[in-house]
All heavy atoms as an XYZ file, in Angstrom:
805
protein
N     -21.300     24.711      3.996
C     -20.064     24.561      4.743
C     -20.020     23.196      5.432
O     -18.976     22.577      5.498
C     -19.984     25.704      5.760
C     -18.693     25.748      6.475
S     -17.378     26.139      5.317
C     -16.125     26.606      6.400
N     -21.172     22.767      5.930
C     -21.247     21.482      6.622
C     -20.970     20.326      5.656
O     -20.282     19.376      5.999
C     -22.629     21.334      7.260
C     -22.772     20.181      8.178
C     -24.144     20.209      8.839
C     -24.301     19.100      9.822
N     -25.612     19.103     10.462
N     -21.473     20.434      4.433
C     -21.250     19.394      3.429
C     -19.772     19.334      3.051
O     -19.211     18.249      2.886
C     -22.138     19.641      2.195
C     -23.605     19.449      2.576
C     -21.748     18.733      1.051
C     -24.568     19.789      1.488
N     -19.124     20.480      2.932
C     -17.704     20.528      2.625
C     -16.885     19.874      3.737
O     -15.933     19.138      3.469
C     -17.263     21.977      2.414
C     -15.828     22.202      1.966
C     -15.587     21.537      0.615
C     -15.535     23.680      1.880
N     -17.249     20.109      4.976
C     -16.570     19.501      6.123
C     -16.735     17.981      6.102
O     -15.766     17.240      6.302
C     -17.128     20.090      7.427
C     -16.505     19.493      8.650
C     -15.206     19.807      9.017
C     -17.228     18.623      9.448
C     -14.635     19.259     10.149
C     -16.671     18.074     10.580
C     -15.370     18.400     10.935
N     -17.932     17.504      5.840
C     -18.187     16.063      5.782
C     -17.419     15.440      4.615
O     -16.825     14.366      4.759
C     -19.701     15.782      5.674
C     -20.378     16.173      6.988
C     -19.972     14.328      5.341
C     -21.884     16.138      6.939
N     -17.398     16.104      3.481
C     -16.646     15.622      2.324
C     -15.156     15.537      2.654
O     -14.475     14.575      2.288
C     -16.895     16.535      1.116
C     -16.235     16.067     -0.131
C     -16.675     14.926     -0.789
C     -15.168     16.775     -0.664
C     -16.055     14.492     -1.953
C     -14.547     16.348     -1.826
C     -14.997     15.203     -2.470
N     -14.632     16.529      3.348
C     -13.225     16.522      3.772
C     -12.919     15.365      4.705
O     -11.869     14.727      4.603
N     -13.831     15.080      5.629
C     -13.636     13.952      6.539
C     -13.640     12.617      5.794
O     -12.865     11.715      6.123
C     -14.720     13.944      7.617
C     -14.589     14.982      8.719
C     -15.767     14.895      9.687
C     -13.280     14.816      9.461
N     -14.486     12.505      4.799
C     -14.532     11.270      3.996
C     -13.221     11.084      3.243
O     -12.658      9.984      3.217
C     -15.744     11.289      3.043
C     -17.040     11.156      3.847
C     -15.636     10.179      2.005
C     -18.296     11.371      3.045
N     -12.707     12.151      2.656
C     -11.430     12.078      1.928
C     -10.297     11.690      2.884
O      -9.474     10.834      2.564
C     -11.114     13.431      1.246
C     -12.175     13.760      0.242
C      -9.713     13.438      0.672
C     -11.873     13.508     -1.183
N     -10.255     12.309      4.043
C      -9.226     11.964      5.032
C      -9.359     10.511      5.478
O      -8.351      9.827      5.682
C      -9.303     12.900      6.240
C      -8.784     14.307      6.026
C      -9.045     15.165      7.260
C      -7.301     14.289      5.693
N     -10.583     10.046      5.627
C     -10.802      8.646      5.998
C     -10.250      7.693      4.952
O      -9.601      6.703      5.283
N     -10.476      8.006      3.678
C      -9.945      7.168      2.608
C      -8.414      7.206      2.564
O      -7.771      6.209      2.271
C     -10.513      7.572      1.250
C     -11.856      6.975      0.963
C     -12.984      7.774      0.920
C     -11.995      5.617      0.747
C     -14.227      7.229      0.661
C     -13.232      5.052      0.487
C     -14.358      5.864      0.446
N      -7.831      8.364      2.842
C      -6.378      8.483      2.811
C      -5.701      7.746      3.962
O      -4.648      7.137      3.789
C      -5.957      9.956      2.844
C      -6.069     10.724      1.552
C      -5.697     12.179      1.777
C      -5.202     10.127      0.478
N      -6.302      7.805      5.149
C      -5.653      7.246      6.325
C      -6.130      5.851      6.708
O      -5.561      5.232      7.594
C      -5.799      8.204      7.518
C      -4.980      9.448      7.348
C      -5.572     10.649      7.024
C      -3.606      9.410      7.488
C      -4.822     11.795      6.856
C      -2.838     10.548      7.315
C      -3.449     11.740      7.004
N      -7.148      5.324      6.044
C      -7.615      3.969      6.347
C      -6.527      2.907      6.184
O      -6.382      2.047      7.057
C      -8.837      3.611      5.496
C      -9.216      2.158      5.618
C      -9.891      1.705      6.751
C      -8.872      1.235      4.640
C     -10.229      0.366      6.882
C      -9.200     -0.097      4.761
C      -9.878     -0.533      5.885
O     -10.195     -1.851      6.008
N      -5.725      2.925      5.088
C      -4.719      1.872      4.927
C      -3.747      1.779      6.099
O      -3.482      0.694      6.608
C      -3.986      2.260      3.637
C      -4.983      3.036      2.866
C      -5.773      3.784      3.895
N      -3.231      2.908      6.545
C      -2.270      2.845      7.634
C      -2.929      2.496      8.968
O      -2.305      1.852      9.808
C      -1.451      4.125      7.737
C      -2.214      5.373      8.062
C      -1.362      6.603      7.839
O      -0.668      6.710      6.845
N      -1.422      7.533      8.762
N      -4.167      2.848      9.158
C      -4.876      2.457     10.378
C      -5.199      0.976     10.331
O      -5.012      0.252     11.310
C      -6.153      3.302     10.561
C      -5.778      4.759     10.835
C      -7.024      2.744     11.681
C      -6.935      5.723     10.758
N      -5.637      0.493      9.185
C      -6.000     -0.911      9.038
C      -4.791     -1.836      9.181
O      -4.896     -2.906      9.775
C      -6.662     -1.148      7.678
C      -7.203     -2.534      7.533
O      -7.842     -3.060      8.439
N      -6.966     -3.148      6.385
N      -3.646     -1.431      8.656
C      -2.445     -2.263      8.709
C      -1.565     -1.940      9.916
O      -0.528     -2.568     10.096
C      -1.636     -2.091      7.416
C      -2.358     -2.507      6.165
C      -2.616     -3.998      6.080
O      -1.825     -4.783      6.632
O      -3.619     -4.374      5.451
N      -1.944     -0.964     10.720
C      -1.210     -0.558     11.917
C       0.228     -0.162     11.581
O       1.189     -0.696     12.122
C      -1.240     -1.674     12.961
C      -0.793     -1.194     14.332
O      -0.982     -0.001     14.638
O      -0.249     -2.013     15.107
N       0.354      0.770     10.635
C       1.663      1.275     10.224
C       1.684      2.791     10.333
O       0.667      3.415     10.606
C       1.974      0.868      8.765
O       1.010      1.471      7.903
C       1.965     -0.635      8.585
N       2.850      3.358     10.059
C       2.991      4.805     10.146
C       2.722      5.538      8.854
O       2.635      6.759      8.849
N       2.612      4.814      7.733
C       2.357      5.468      6.456
C       1.537      4.552      5.563
O       1.510      3.342      5.751
C       3.672      5.835      5.753
O       4.302      4.680      5.250
N       0.902      5.142      4.572
C       0.105      4.329      3.658
C       0.998      3.509      2.730
O       0.602      2.447      2.264
C      -0.862      5.207      2.857
O      -0.174      6.218      2.182
N       2.223      3.967      2.465
C       3.141      3.181      1.633
C       3.594      1.929      2.377
O       3.703      0.854      1.787
C       4.339      4.033      1.224
S       3.914      5.335      0.045
N       3.835      2.051      3.653
C       4.183      0.884      4.457
C       3.000     -0.078      4.550
O       3.171     -1.305      4.509
C       4.618      1.335      5.860
O       4.986      0.239      6.645
N       1.802      0.464      4.635
C       0.599     -0.377      4.659
C       0.436     -1.123      3.342
O       0.075     -2.307      3.328
C      -0.633      0.483      4.929
N       0.729     -0.451      2.242
C       0.666     -1.097      0.931
C       1.652     -2.248      0.847
O       1.309     -3.335      0.375
C       0.948     -0.067     -0.167
C       1.123     -0.605     -1.582
C      -0.135     -1.330     -2.051
C       1.479      0.535     -2.524
N       2.868     -2.048      1.335
C       3.861     -3.122      1.312
C       3.421     -4.307      2.162
O       3.572     -5.453      1.747
C       5.214     -2.610      1.793
C       5.918     -1.746      0.787
C       7.265     -1.251      1.254
O       7.649     -1.519      2.422
O       7.950     -0.596      0.455
N       2.894     -4.034      3.340
C       2.426     -5.132      4.199
C       1.312     -5.930      3.536
O       1.297     -7.152      3.571
C       1.933     -4.599      5.533
C       3.031     -4.281      6.480
C       2.474     -4.038      7.851
N       3.574     -3.742      8.758
C       3.460     -3.779     10.050
N       2.310     -4.081     10.605
N       4.495     -3.510     10.808
N       0.376     -5.230      2.950
C      -0.748     -5.897      2.270
C      -0.237     -6.739      1.103
O      -0.653     -7.887      0.927
C      -1.741     -4.839      1.774
C      -2.956     -5.379      1.097
C      -3.948     -5.833      2.106
C      -5.296     -6.083      1.461
N      -6.224     -6.625      2.417
N       0.674     -6.183      0.317
C       1.200     -6.904     -0.843
C       1.994     -8.135     -0.414
O       1.839     -9.206     -1.002
C       2.073     -5.980     -1.682
N       2.830     -8.000      0.614
C       3.603     -9.151      1.097
C       2.672    -10.241      1.598
O       2.868    -11.424      1.316
C       4.603     -8.726      2.195
C       5.158     -9.921      2.945
C       5.727     -7.913      1.589
N       1.640     -9.855      2.312
C       0.691    -10.839      2.824
C      -0.020    -11.572      1.681
O      -0.196    -12.780      1.718
C      -0.317    -10.158      3.751
C      -1.152    -11.134      4.520
C      -2.002    -10.507      5.632
N      -2.772     -9.340      5.224
C      -2.465     -8.095      5.571
N      -1.415     -7.841      6.317
N      -3.218     -7.091      5.174
N      -0.395    -10.847      0.641
C      -1.087    -11.473     -0.487
C      -0.151    -12.321     -1.347
O      -0.536    -13.384     -1.830
C      -1.756    -10.413     -1.351
C      -2.965     -9.726     -0.728
C      -3.423     -8.572     -1.594
C      -4.089    -10.707     -0.503
N       1.078    -11.862     -1.539
C       2.026    -12.592     -2.373
C       2.446    -13.901     -1.711
O       2.590    -14.922     -2.374
C       3.259    -11.712     -2.697
C       2.848    -10.598     -3.659
C       4.387    -12.543     -3.292
C       3.906     -9.539     -3.857
N       2.635    -13.872     -0.395
C       3.112    -15.066      0.305
C       1.992    -15.947      0.825
O       2.260    -16.994      1.401
C       4.028    -14.671      1.472
O       3.301    -13.852      2.381
C       5.268    -13.956      0.980
N       0.778    -15.555      0.601
C      -0.373    -16.309      1.085
C      -0.438    -17.685      0.412
O      -0.257    -17.813     -0.791
C      -1.646    -15.523      0.782
C      -2.911    -16.137      1.259
C      -4.104    -15.230      0.934
O      -3.948    -14.153      0.390
N      -5.267    -15.685      1.258
N      -0.707    -18.701      1.215
C      -0.887    -20.081      0.739
C       0.342    -20.661      0.051
O       0.213    -21.526     -0.795
C      -2.095    -20.185     -0.205
C      -3.388    -19.811      0.481
O      -3.545    -20.032      1.679
N      -4.296    -19.248     -0.272
N       1.515    -20.203      0.396
C       2.736    -20.778     -0.147
C       3.486    -21.457      0.987
O       3.658    -20.893      2.059
C       3.601    -19.704     -0.798
C       2.933    -19.113     -2.010
C       3.928    -18.509     -2.939
C       3.223    -18.147     -4.213
N       3.184    -16.790     -4.533
N       3.933    -22.654      0.734
C       4.611    -23.443      1.748
C       5.938    -22.784      2.140
O       6.733    -22.403      1.295
C       4.882    -24.836      1.177
C       5.303    -25.829      2.229
C       5.388    -27.224      1.656
O       4.489    -27.597      0.892
O       6.363    -27.901      1.964
N       6.165    -22.661      3.428
C       7.410    -22.089      3.928
C       7.500    -20.588      3.824
O       8.543    -20.023      4.107
N       6.450    -19.930      3.430
C       6.533    -18.480      3.232
C       6.067    -17.689      4.452
O       6.246    -16.484      4.479
C       5.720    -18.067      2.020
O       4.365    -18.367      2.228
N       5.506    -18.342      5.443
C       5.022    -17.618      6.619
C       6.179    -16.932      7.346
O       6.064    -15.776      7.753
C       4.282    -18.556      7.555
N       7.281    -17.629      7.477
C       8.449    -17.051      8.151
C       9.008    -15.876      7.359
O       9.313    -14.823      7.908
C       9.522    -18.118      8.356
C      10.719    -17.628      9.108
C      10.619    -17.298     10.448
C      11.927    -17.468      8.462
C      11.719    -16.825     11.137
C      13.029    -16.997      9.141
C      12.927    -16.673     10.490
N       9.122    -16.039      6.041
C       9.618    -14.954      5.186
C       8.693    -13.740      5.247
O       9.150    -12.604      5.275
C       9.763    -15.440      3.749
N       7.391    -13.988      5.268
C       6.433    -12.890      5.346
C       6.579    -12.123      6.654
O       6.523    -10.886      6.669
C       5.011    -13.414      5.203
N       6.780    -12.827      7.757
C       6.965    -12.161      9.057
C       8.226    -11.296      9.058
O       8.214    -10.170      9.553
C       7.032    -13.194     10.177
C       5.716    -13.851     10.552
C       5.951    -14.963     11.563
C       4.751    -12.835     11.112
N       9.291    -11.822      8.488
C      10.539    -11.052      8.432
C      10.369     -9.823      7.542
O      10.735     -8.713      7.918
C      11.697    -11.928      7.926
C      12.054    -12.956      8.990
C      12.915    -11.084      7.574
C      13.081    -13.966      8.555
N       9.790    -10.013      6.358
C       9.606     -8.886      5.443
C       8.702     -7.820      6.032
O       8.970     -6.624      5.896
C       9.037     -9.373      4.106
C      10.027    -10.044      3.172
C       9.308    -10.625      1.972
C      11.087     -9.057      2.723
N       7.629     -8.231      6.694
C       6.723     -7.243      7.270
C       7.385     -6.465      8.392
O       7.024     -5.337      8.668
C       5.438     -7.906      7.748
C       4.558     -8.329      6.605
C       3.259     -8.946      7.050
O       3.023     -9.131      8.245
N       2.405     -9.283      6.112
N       8.375     -7.072      9.042
C       9.091     -6.383     10.101
C      10.083     -5.360      9.592
O      10.355     -4.364     10.252
N      10.644     -5.582      8.385
C      11.685     -4.666      7.903
C      11.195     -3.676      6.853
O      11.860     -2.690      6.587
C      12.896     -5.449      7.349
C      12.510     -6.326      6.157
C      13.557     -6.262      8.427
C      13.680     -6.977      5.462
N      10.048     -3.916      6.252
C       9.539     -3.000      5.235
C       9.006     -1.729      5.883
O       8.190     -1.777      6.785
C       8.437     -3.667      4.419
C       8.882     -4.826      3.534
C       7.685     -5.484      2.893
C       9.858     -4.354      2.488
N       9.474     -0.615      5.418
C       9.065      0.675      5.982
C       8.392      1.583      4.965
O       8.184      2.753      5.226
C      10.281      1.397      6.576
C      10.980      0.622      7.650
C      10.105      0.436      8.865
C      10.869     -0.298      9.929
N      10.040     -1.066     10.806
N       8.092      1.079      3.766
C       7.372      1.866      2.784
C       8.213      2.469      1.686
O       7.681      3.078      0.763
N       9.540      2.322      1.744
C      10.402      2.945      0.746
C      10.204      2.338     -0.644
O      10.180      3.056     -1.642
C      11.868      2.835      1.158
N      10.056      1.032     -0.710
C       9.870      0.370     -2.005
C       8.560      0.815     -2.650
O       8.531      1.163     -3.830
C       9.900     -1.149     -1.825
C       9.698     -1.902     -3.100
C      10.700     -1.966     -4.043
C       8.495     -2.517     -3.377
C      10.523     -2.643     -5.235
C       8.301     -3.197     -4.556
C       9.315     -3.261     -5.492
N       7.488      0.806     -1.884
C       6.188      1.227     -2.415
C       6.209      2.698     -2.805
O       5.616      3.086     -3.814
C       5.088      0.969     -1.387
N       6.907      3.502     -2.040
C       6.991      4.926     -2.353
C       7.704      5.147     -3.692
O       7.273      5.967     -4.495
C       7.723      5.661     -1.233
C       7.690      7.154     -1.373
C       8.232      7.852     -0.146
O       8.623      7.224      0.834
N       8.267      9.158     -0.199
N       8.768      4.396     -3.950
C       9.460      4.509     -5.236
C       8.587      4.008     -6.386
O       8.599      4.577     -7.474
C      10.786      3.744     -5.206
C      11.841      4.418     -4.382
C      12.165      5.820     -4.855
O      12.283      6.042     -6.077
O      12.294      6.713     -4.001
N       7.828      2.947     -6.136
C       6.904      2.435     -7.141
C       5.878      3.498     -7.509
O       5.620      3.748     -8.682
C       6.193      1.184     -6.626
C       5.017      0.677     -7.457
C       5.519      0.044     -8.743
C       4.196     -0.310     -6.660
N       5.322      4.142     -6.514
C       4.305      5.167     -6.748
C       4.906      6.386     -7.436
O       4.305      6.955     -8.344
C       3.611      5.550     -5.421
C       2.866      4.353     -4.852
C       2.692      6.733     -5.599
C       1.844      3.737     -5.783
N       6.106      6.784     -7.023
C       6.750      7.943     -7.660
C       7.006      7.704     -9.139
O       6.886      8.604     -9.944
C       8.069      8.271     -6.961
C       7.914      9.020     -5.676
C       9.279      9.344     -5.116
C       9.197     10.045     -3.796
N      10.540     10.308     -3.232
N       7.378      6.468     -9.499
C       7.650      6.204    -10.908
C       6.363      5.964    -11.697
O       6.296      6.278    -12.875
C       8.597      5.023    -11.060
O       7.996      3.841    -10.599
N       5.340      5.407    -11.046
C       4.078      5.148    -11.741
C       3.191      6.385    -11.822
O       2.532      6.616    -12.829
C       3.302      4.039    -11.033
O       4.030      2.846    -11.041
N       3.149      7.155    -10.735
C       2.305      8.351    -10.660
C       3.167      9.536    -10.201
O       3.088      9.955     -9.043
C       1.156      8.143     -9.675
C       0.331      6.903     -9.924
C       0.412      5.807     -9.075
C      -0.536      6.831    -11.003
C      -0.347      4.675     -9.300
C      -1.298      5.705    -11.229
C      -1.195      4.628    -10.375
O      -1.946      3.506    -10.594
N       3.984     10.104    -11.072
C       4.926     11.147    -10.632
C       4.270     12.439    -10.148
O       4.891     13.193     -9.406
C       5.784     11.399    -11.873
C       4.983     10.908    -13.013
C       4.092      9.822    -12.492
N       3.038     12.697    -10.523
C       2.393     13.950    -10.135
C       1.577     13.845     -8.856
O       0.984     14.833     -8.429
C       1.506     14.455    -11.272
C       2.322     14.795    -12.499
O       3.443     15.262    -12.389
N       1.768     14.536    -13.671
N       1.526     12.655     -8.257
C       0.772     12.466     -7.020
C       1.706     12.419     -5.821
O       2.789     11.846     -5.910
C      -0.010     11.154     -7.054
C      -1.246     11.068     -7.920
C      -1.850      9.671     -7.831
C      -2.270     12.095     -7.501
N       1.283     12.985     -4.700
C       2.055     12.782     -3.477
C       2.017     11.302     -3.106
O       1.011     10.632     -3.348
C       1.320     13.623     -2.433
C       0.416     14.518     -3.188
C       0.149     13.874     -4.502
N       3.085     10.766     -2.522
C       3.124      9.336     -2.203
C       1.973      8.852     -1.327
O       1.474      7.746     -1.529
C       4.460      9.166     -1.488
C       5.304     10.261     -2.015
C       4.363     11.409     -2.259
N       1.511      9.665     -0.376
C       0.420      9.212      0.495
C      -0.852      8.963     -0.321
O      -1.571      7.997     -0.080
C       0.157     10.203      1.650
C      -0.882      9.627      2.612
C      -0.292     11.551      1.139
C      -1.095     10.433      3.863
N      -1.101      9.789     -1.316
C      -2.292      9.624     -2.154
C      -2.119      8.420     -3.081
O      -3.004      7.573     -3.189
C      -2.582     10.906     -2.962
C      -3.741     10.696     -3.911
C      -2.846     12.080     -2.036
N      -0.969      8.333     -3.742
C      -0.720      7.226     -4.655
C      -0.710      5.878     -3.954
O      -1.276      4.901     -4.457
N      -0.076      5.807     -2.788
C      -0.049      4.542     -2.036
C      -1.449      4.164     -1.560
O      -1.799      2.981     -1.567
C       0.909      4.648     -0.846
S       2.649      4.619     -1.318
N      -2.241      5.143     -1.168
C      -3.615      4.852     -0.741
C      -4.443      4.329     -1.909
O      -5.181      3.353     -1.767
C      -4.279      6.092     -0.156
O      -3.643      6.470      1.035
N      -4.303      4.943     -3.076
C      -5.039      4.485     -4.257
C      -4.620      3.064     -4.618
O      -5.462      2.199     -4.868
C      -4.817      5.454     -5.443
C      -5.507      6.785     -5.176
C      -5.313      4.840     -6.747
C      -5.148      7.878     -6.164
N      -3.317      2.820     -4.641
C      -2.829      1.490     -5.000
C      -3.225      0.460     -3.938
O      -3.478     -0.706     -4.252
C      -1.316      1.516     -5.199
C      -0.807      0.417     -6.073
C      -0.943      0.494     -7.443
C      -0.197     -0.693     -5.532
C      -0.484     -0.520     -8.260
C       0.268     -1.715     -6.332
C       0.125     -1.626     -7.699
N      -3.290      0.871     -2.662
C      -3.737     -0.028     -1.595
C      -5.162     -0.519     -1.877
O      -5.450     -1.701     -1.755
C      -3.684      0.689     -0.247
C      -4.122     -0.170      0.919
C      -3.209     -0.963      1.593
C      -5.444     -0.181      1.353
C      -3.599     -1.750      2.659
C      -5.839     -0.966      2.408
C      -4.917     -1.749      3.069
O      -5.306     -2.528      4.125
N      -6.029      0.402     -2.273
C      -7.407      0.011     -2.585
C      -7.466     -0.863     -3.831
O      -8.284     -1.773     -3.910
C      -8.308      1.238     -2.734
C      -8.550      1.931     -1.420
C      -8.039      3.202     -1.174
C      -9.259      1.308     -0.400
C      -8.248      3.830      0.040
C      -9.459      1.927      0.814
C      -8.952      3.185      1.030
O      -9.148      3.798      2.226
N      -6.589     -0.615     -4.808
C      -6.538     -1.477     -5.984
C      -6.132     -2.896     -5.588
O      -6.711     -3.868     -6.067
C      -5.548     -0.926     -7.017
C      -6.030      0.305     -7.725
C      -4.977      0.858     -8.677
O      -3.844      0.412     -8.715
N      -5.376      1.865     -9.450
N      -5.138     -3.003     -4.708
C      -4.694     -4.323     -4.237
C      -5.779     -4.979     -3.400
O      -6.004     -6.189     -3.495
C      -3.369     -4.196     -3.442
C      -3.038     -5.469     -2.693
C      -2.234     -3.817     -4.374
N      -6.480     -4.201     -2.599
C      -7.535     -4.748     -1.753
C      -8.694     -5.276     -2.599
O      -9.230     -6.351     -2.320
C      -8.039     -3.679     -0.774
C      -8.984     -4.201      0.274
S      -9.323     -3.005      1.577
C     -10.262     -1.775      0.710
N      -9.068     -4.563     -3.638
C     -10.185     -4.976     -4.472
C      -9.804     -6.028     -5.507
O     -10.646     -6.827     -5.916
C     -10.788     -3.751     -5.177
C     -11.409     -2.720     -4.242
C     -11.841     -1.487     -5.034
C     -12.578     -3.301     -3.475
N      -8.554     -6.023     -5.945
C      -8.078     -6.984     -6.936
C      -6.716     -7.512     -6.471
O      -5.680     -6.934     -6.801
C      -7.960     -6.319     -8.306
C      -7.577     -7.289     -9.380
O      -7.564     -8.497     -9.184
N      -7.238     -6.758    -10.538
N      -6.679     -8.608     -5.694
C      -5.421     -9.107     -5.126
C      -4.346     -9.447     -6.157
O      -3.170     -9.444     -5.835
C      -5.855    -10.359     -4.359
C      -7.289    -10.146     -4.055
C      -7.830     -9.364     -5.211
N      -4.727     -9.725     -7.398
C      -3.721    -10.024     -8.418
C      -2.840     -8.806     -8.713
O      -1.743     -8.935     -9.249
C      -4.372    -10.515     -9.720
C      -4.981    -11.902     -9.611
C      -6.366    -11.888     -8.990
O      -7.093    -10.894     -9.165
O      -6.705    -12.862     -8.317
N      -3.324     -7.628     -8.378
C      -2.552     -6.406     -8.578
C      -1.283     -6.418     -7.737
O      -0.291     -5.783     -8.092
C      -3.403     -5.170     -8.227
O      -4.635     -5.251     -8.933
C      -2.712     -3.886     -8.611
N      -1.279     -7.161     -6.638
C      -0.100     -7.248     -5.779
C       1.074     -7.871     -6.512
O       2.229     -7.641     -6.156
C      -0.416     -8.047     -4.523
N       0.805     -8.647     -7.546
C       1.884     -9.250     -8.328
C       2.724     -8.182     -9.036
O       3.877     -8.428     -9.359
C       1.319    -10.250     -9.341
C       0.622    -11.437     -8.720
C       1.524    -12.248     -7.813
O       2.690    -12.459     -8.111
N       0.986    -12.698     -6.704
N       2.157     -6.996     -9.265
C       2.922     -5.904     -9.866
C       4.101     -5.526     -8.970
O       5.174     -5.214     -9.445
C       2.049     -4.674    -10.090
C       1.104     -4.779    -11.239
C       0.363     -3.478    -11.404
C      -0.629     -3.555    -12.537
N      -1.368     -2.302    -12.692
N       3.878     -5.540     -7.662
C       4.957     -5.217     -6.735
C       6.032     -6.295     -6.758
O       7.198     -6.009     -6.597
C       4.417     -5.068     -5.308
C       3.616     -3.828     -5.020
C       3.077     -3.866     -3.615
C       4.460     -2.596     -5.210
N       5.634     -7.528     -6.971
C       6.574     -8.646     -6.981
C       7.505     -8.566     -8.182
O       8.687     -8.889     -8.081
C       5.794     -9.961     -6.996
C       6.655    -11.180     -6.862
C       5.792    -12.409     -6.811
C       6.605    -13.670     -6.713
N       5.767    -14.865     -6.688
N       6.991     -8.144     -9.317
C       7.783     -8.144    -10.547
C       8.283     -6.751    -10.940
O       8.892     -6.605    -11.974
C       6.947     -8.705    -11.722
O       5.790     -7.893    -11.897
C       6.543    -10.130    -11.455
N       8.023     -5.760    -10.121
C       8.378     -4.377    -10.460
C       9.890     -4.157    -10.357
O      10.540     -4.602     -9.431
C       7.657     -3.407     -9.509
C       7.980     -1.979     -9.772
C       7.440     -1.312    -10.837
C       8.855     -1.302     -8.937
C       7.732      0.017    -11.089
C       9.153      0.022     -9.174
C       8.594      0.674    -10.252
N      10.435     -3.449    -11.330
C      11.835     -3.015    -11.290
C      11.842     -1.503    -11.449
O      11.161     -0.956    -12.304
C      12.623     -3.655    -12.438
C      12.961     -5.072    -12.178
C      13.878     -5.597    -13.283
N      13.376     -6.898    -13.648
C      12.913     -7.233    -14.841
N      12.891     -6.372    -15.808
N      12.465     -8.439    -15.075
N      12.644     -0.843    -10.645
C      12.730      0.614    -10.731
C      13.266      1.013    -12.098
O      14.165      0.401    -12.641
C      13.627      1.171     -9.626
C      13.089      1.004     -8.215
C      14.114      1.515     -7.214
C      11.787      1.724     -8.042
N      12.697      2.069    -12.642
C      13.134      2.564    -13.931
C      12.296      2.073    -15.086
O      12.517      2.450    -16.215
N      11.305      1.216    -14.828
C      10.425      0.706    -15.899
C       9.117      1.421    -15.880
O       8.613      1.827    -14.942
C      10.185     -0.792    -15.746
C      11.408     -1.596    -16.089
O      12.310     -1.136    -16.756
N      11.428     -2.827    -15.613
């Protein structure tokens, strides 16, 4: 029983780390913040755009991306998985930049 409890805590930690790390209310919003930061990183004149985008993004775009890419996963799980993919491989953030709904 103790091992099951510890395993559950580890799973919850993985699910909620993105939103705690990015200081947002959802993992989809955390994914958007991370992607915007990576996409606009080291680009001239993009700091202002990144600040504006991070202020208005609430996770809806990432949630739609996850729903179309992983329809059988709840958005919190899919956004958390994709957050770790973006964290480990920053080029993955380019998928959000070029993504169109319905593809």
